C-alpha distance (Angstrom), angle and dihedral (degrees) to the residues before:
residue distance angle dihedral
X1 . . .
X2 3.80 . .
X3 3.80 89.8 .
X4 3.81 91.5 54.9
X5 3.79 91.1 48.9
X6 3.79 91.2 48.9
X7 3.82 91.6 48.5
X8 3.80 89.4 49.1
X9 3.79 89.9 51.7
X10 3.81 90.7 49.8
X11 3.81 90.5 50.5
X12 3.82 92.1 50.9
X13 3.82 91.5 47.1
X14 3.80 91.4 51.3
X15 3.81 90.3 51.4
X16 3.81 91.7 48.8
X17 3.81 91.6 48.0
X18 3.79 90.4 49.3
X19 3.82 94.4 48.6
X20 3.81 93.1 44.4
X21 3.81 91.7 46.8
X22 3.80 92.0 47.5
X23 3.79 90.3 50.7
X24 3.80 93.9 47.6
X25 3.81 91.2 49.5
X26 3.79 89.7 61.3
X27 3.79 89.3 56.0
X28 3.80 94.7 54.4
X29 3.79 117.3 103.2
X30 3.78 115.4 -109.8
X31 3.78 134.4 52.2
X32 3.82 128.8 -121.4
X33 3.81 88.4 -138.6
X34 3.81 90.1 60.9
X35 3.83 90.1 49.3
X36 3.82 92.1 51.1
X37 3.80 93.8 47.0
X38 3.80 91.5 46.6
X39 3.83 94.3 49.4
X40 3.82 96.7 42.5
X41 3.78 99.5 34.3
X42 3.81 89.0 -137.6
X43 3.81 120.7 161.0
X44 3.81 96.4 -145.1
X45 3.78 118.2 140.1
X46 3.85 105.5 -97.1
X47 3.81 92.1 -136.7
X48 3.80 91.8 52.9
X49 3.81 91.3 49.0
X50 3.80 91.4 46.6
X51 3.80 90.7 52.2
X52 3.81 92.7 47.8
X53 3.80 90.0 53.0
X54 3.80 93.0 47.8
X55 3.79 92.9 -119.2
X56 3.79 93.5 129.6
X57 3.81 93.9 62.8
X58 3.79 119.6 112.6
X59 3.80 117.3 -97.9
X60 3.81 99.4 -113.0
X61 3.84 99.1 45.2
X62 3.81 92.3 45.8
X63 3.82 91.7 48.0
X64 3.80 93.5 49.8
X65 3.80 91.2 45.9
X66 3.81 92.9 51.4
X67 3.80 93.0 47.0
X68 3.80 91.3 48.5
X69 3.81 91.7 51.0
X70 3.79 90.9 46.7
X71 3.79 100.3 47.4
X72 3.83 99.1 33.5
X73 3.79 101.5 36.3
X74 3.82 101.7 15.4
X75 3.78 87.8 -126.2
X76 3.79 113.9 153.6
X77 3.79 93.1 -172.7
X78 3.80 129.0 -128.6
X79 3.80 129.8 -57.4
X80 3.80 111.5 -109.5
X81 3.79 95.9 -146.0
X82 3.82 101.9 31.4
X83 3.83 96.4 39.0
X84 3.81 92.6 -142.7
X85 3.83 132.5 115.5
X86 3.79 110.7 -84.3
X87 3.82 96.5 -144.1
X88 3.84 99.9 70.8
X89 3.81 91.9 39.4
X90 3.81 91.1 50.6
X91 3.82 92.2 47.6
X92 3.80 91.8 50.7
X93 3.79 94.2 48.1
X94 3.82 93.5 43.3
X95 3.82 90.7 52.6
X96 3.83 89.8 51.2
X97 3.81 92.2 50.7
X98 3.80 92.5 46.0
X99 3.81 89.8 51.4
X100 3.79 88.8 52.0
X101 3.81 91.5 49.6
X102 3.82 94.3 46.8
X103 3.80 93.4 48.6
X104 3.80 89.8 48.1
X105 3.79 91.8 52.5
X106 3.82 92.1 45.7
X107 3.80 89.0 55.0
X108 3.81 101.6 35.3
X109 3.81 100.3 45.2
X110 3.85 99.6 51.8
X111 3.81 90.9 43.3
X112 3.81 91.8 49.5
X113 3.79 92.4 46.5
X114 3.82 93.1 50.4
X115 3.80 92.4 49.5
X116 3.82 91.8 46.7
X117 3.82 92.2 44.8
X118 3.80 94.8 53.2
X119 3.81 91.1 40.8
X120 3.82 85.6 65.1
X121 3.82 99.1 32.9
X122 3.82 113.1 101.5
X123 3.78 108.2 -114.5
X124 3.77 139.4 118.6
X125 3.83 88.9 -95.2
X126 3.79 94.5 51.7
X127 3.81 97.0 98.2
X128 3.80 92.2 46.6
X129 3.80 93.1 48.8
X130 3.81 91.0 45.9
X131 3.81 90.7 53.0
X132 3.81 89.7 47.5
X133 3.80 90.2 50.0
X134 3.80 92.3 50.3
X135 3.80 94.1 45.3
X136 3.81 96.8 44.0
X137 3.79 91.6 45.2
X138 3.79 93.4 51.5
X139 3.81 92.4 43.5
X140 3.80 98.0 48.4
X141 3.80 91.7 42.7
X142 3.80 92.5 50.9
X143 3.81 97.1 45.5
X144 3.82 115.4 79.1
X145 3.79 120.4 -128.2
X146 3.80 89.0 -120.5
X147 3.83 87.5 64.3
X148 3.82 98.5 38.6
X149 3.80 93.2 51.6
X150 3.83 98.8 57.9
X151 3.81 92.0 43.1
X152 3.81 92.5 52.2
X153 3.81 89.8 42.7
X154 3.79 91.4 54.3
X155 3.81 94.1 45.7
X156 3.81 101.0 40.1
X157 3.81 101.0 31.8
X158 3.80 108.5 25.2
X159 3.81 105.0 27.0
X160 3.80 102.1 35.1
X161 3.85 100.5 12.6
X162 3.81 94.3 -138.7
X163 3.81 95.5 139.8
X164 3.77 137.7 20.5
X165 3.80 112.9 -94.8
X166 3.81 97.1 -141.2
X167 3.77 136.1 31.2
X168 3.82 97.4 13.7
X169 3.78 127.9 107.2
X170 3.83 100.4 -138.9
X171 3.82 99.0 78.9
X172 3.83 95.0 44.2
X173 3.83 90.1 49.8
X174 3.82 93.3 48.1
X175 3.80 91.6 46.2
X176 3.80 93.0 51.2
X177 3.81 91.0 43.3
X178 3.80 92.4 55.4
X179 3.79 91.7 52.8
X180 3.81 96.4 40.9
X181 3.81 97.7 43.7
X182 3.80 91.0 59.2
X183 3.79 90.6 61.7
X184 3.80 93.4 43.8
X185 3.79 95.3 47.0
X186 3.79 90.3 54.1
X187 3.82 93.8 45.3
X188 3.82 95.4 46.9
X189 3.81 94.3 43.6
X190 3.81 92.2 50.6
X191 3.81 92.2 43.7
X192 3.81 93.5 50.4
X193 3.80 91.6 46.6
X194 3.80 90.1 52.4
X195 3.81 93.5 47.2
X196 3.82 92.2 47.4
X197 3.81 89.8 61.9
X198 3.81 92.2 61.6
X199 3.80 121.5 110.6
X200 3.80 91.3 -120.4
X201 3.80 90.0 62.4
X202 3.81 92.8 51.3
X203 3.80 89.4 48.9
X204 3.82 91.5 50.2
X205 3.80 91.1 50.6
X206 3.80 90.7 48.1
X207 3.81 88.7 54.8
X208 3.79 89.1 57.6
X209 3.81 100.6 -107.9
X210 3.78 114.4 162.7
X211 3.78 115.6 -103.0
X212 3.80 95.2 -115.0
X213 3.81 90.2 54.0
X214 3.79 90.0 49.4
X215 3.79 91.1 51.0
X216 3.79 94.8 47.0
X217 3.81 102.7 36.4
X218 3.80 103.0 31.7
X219 3.81 101.8 28.6
X220 3.79 113.2 24.2
X221 3.83 100.2 36.6
X222 3.86 94.3 50.2
X223 3.81 88.0 48.3
X224 3.80 94.0 49.2
X225 3.81 94.2 92.5
X226 3.81 97.5 60.5
X227 3.82 90.3 40.2
X228 3.80 90.9 55.5
X229 3.81 89.4 50.2
X230 3.82 88.2 53.9
X231 3.80 87.9 50.4
X232 3.79 91.1 58.7
X233 3.79 91.5 49.2
X234 3.81 90.4 55.4
X235 3.82 92.1 71.9
X236 3.79 90.6 89.0
X237 3.80 92.6 45.0
X238 3.80 91.4 50.6
X239 3.78 92.3 50.6
X240 3.80 93.1 47.6
X241 3.79 89.1 51.0
X242 3.81 91.2 45.4
X243 3.81 91.0 55.5
X244 3.80 89.7 57.3
X245 3.81 99.0 40.0
X246 3.80 95.0 44.3
X247 3.79 89.4 51.1
X248 3.81 94.2 44.5
X249 3.80 95.6 48.1
X250 3.80 97.0 34.1
X251 3.79 93.3 -119.9
X252 3.82 116.9 158.8
X253 3.79 109.0 -118.8
X254 3.78 144.0 123.7
X255 3.79 93.1 -81.7
X256 3.78 95.8 51.4
X257 3.82 89.5 43.6
X258 3.80 90.3 56.0
X259 3.81 92.8 48.2
X260 3.82 93.0 47.7
X261 3.80 92.9 47.2
X262 3.82 91.2 50.0
X263 3.81 91.7 53.1
X264 3.82 90.3 49.2
X265 3.82 93.6 42.6
X266 3.80 90.0 -126.7
X267 3.81 94.2 168.1
X268 3.84 100.4 -173.7
X269 3.81 91.1 47.8
X270 3.81 92.8 47.4
X271 3.80 91.5 49.5
X272 3.82 92.9 48.1
X273 3.82 91.7 48.1
X274 3.81 89.6 47.2
X275 3.80 92.6 54.0
X276 3.81 91.3 46.7
X277 3.80 96.5 48.4
X278 3.80 94.8 44.6
X279 3.82 89.5 48.0
X280 3.81 92.2 51.0
X281 3.81 92.4 48.7
X282 3.82 94.8 47.0
X283 3.82 93.3 43.7
X284 3.81 89.9 48.1
X285 3.80 90.3 56.3
X286 3.81 90.4 45.4
X287 3.81 93.7 51.6
X288 3.80 89.7 47.5
X289 3.82 90.1 56.4
X290 3.81 91.5 46.6
X291 3.80 92.2 51.6
X292 3.78 91.4 46.4
X293 3.81 91.0 54.8
X294 3.79 90.5 50.0
X295 3.80 93.6 48.7
X296 3.81 100.6 38.3
X297 3.85 111.0 69.7
X298 3.82 93.6 -164.6
X299 3.81 91.8 59.4
X300 3.81 91.2 48.7
X301 3.80 89.4 55.1
X302 3.81 94.0 46.2
X303 3.81 98.4 46.8
X304 3.77 137.9 23.3
X305 3.79 95.1 -135.8
X306 3.76 97.3 161.4
């Protein structure tokens, strides 16, 4: 029952985001008709072109018509500037952005866990690794992606020519990983330190368990629930970073598609991208909560989430 209510809330939020975004687009300066006429050099009457594109329709009828086409026929409409169906283009770009996000997580999470693990593992390098974890976390969290990207691009593509500067996936993944791993290193280090102060950990050590077993079984596993919830909340962060990295490195994706369509005032494409991105972010948070309730026994006892 709670799942259905949550899904209903997500659906209402997506509708509100779509309507608010559609309304705000009409307030932006600029006109897609002017963009088309400027790019094509056509001498068509602007009013005739505007009518043919459906841009002269009233806000409420056009909104209801688009929502009906979307939910009943799964028709996203046609791009004003590219003159192609939005659905296949949106699917292609969404898949590219999801691949970027998955690769980033596959690189950032193991790296962050290893740094956090050895920052708490008793050894002669523990203090050094802990200082590195604190410094790198603060640095990567403080530096914006828009700054990290050009620096990595200059070093890895221009200076040393390790990767391609544009079109490839390596530099966007590394850029997002640098920014994301700072957050995760800090979260995992603090979570492990908190769990290691529990009585169960002292009891496990008194029984003679090895330190790596103590860290994994009595610190990391009990902390997995909150960490998974954080993972769901990172959907928005990943998309915000993808917008910047895809634009910086000229990689086709959902973020770069949204930026390009905003510059060209391609209203149907902007609205479709807005629905898709807001859906991905909200569903990411929802899945994070679901996983947390499956992993965390205390939450399963407190609430009947599923």
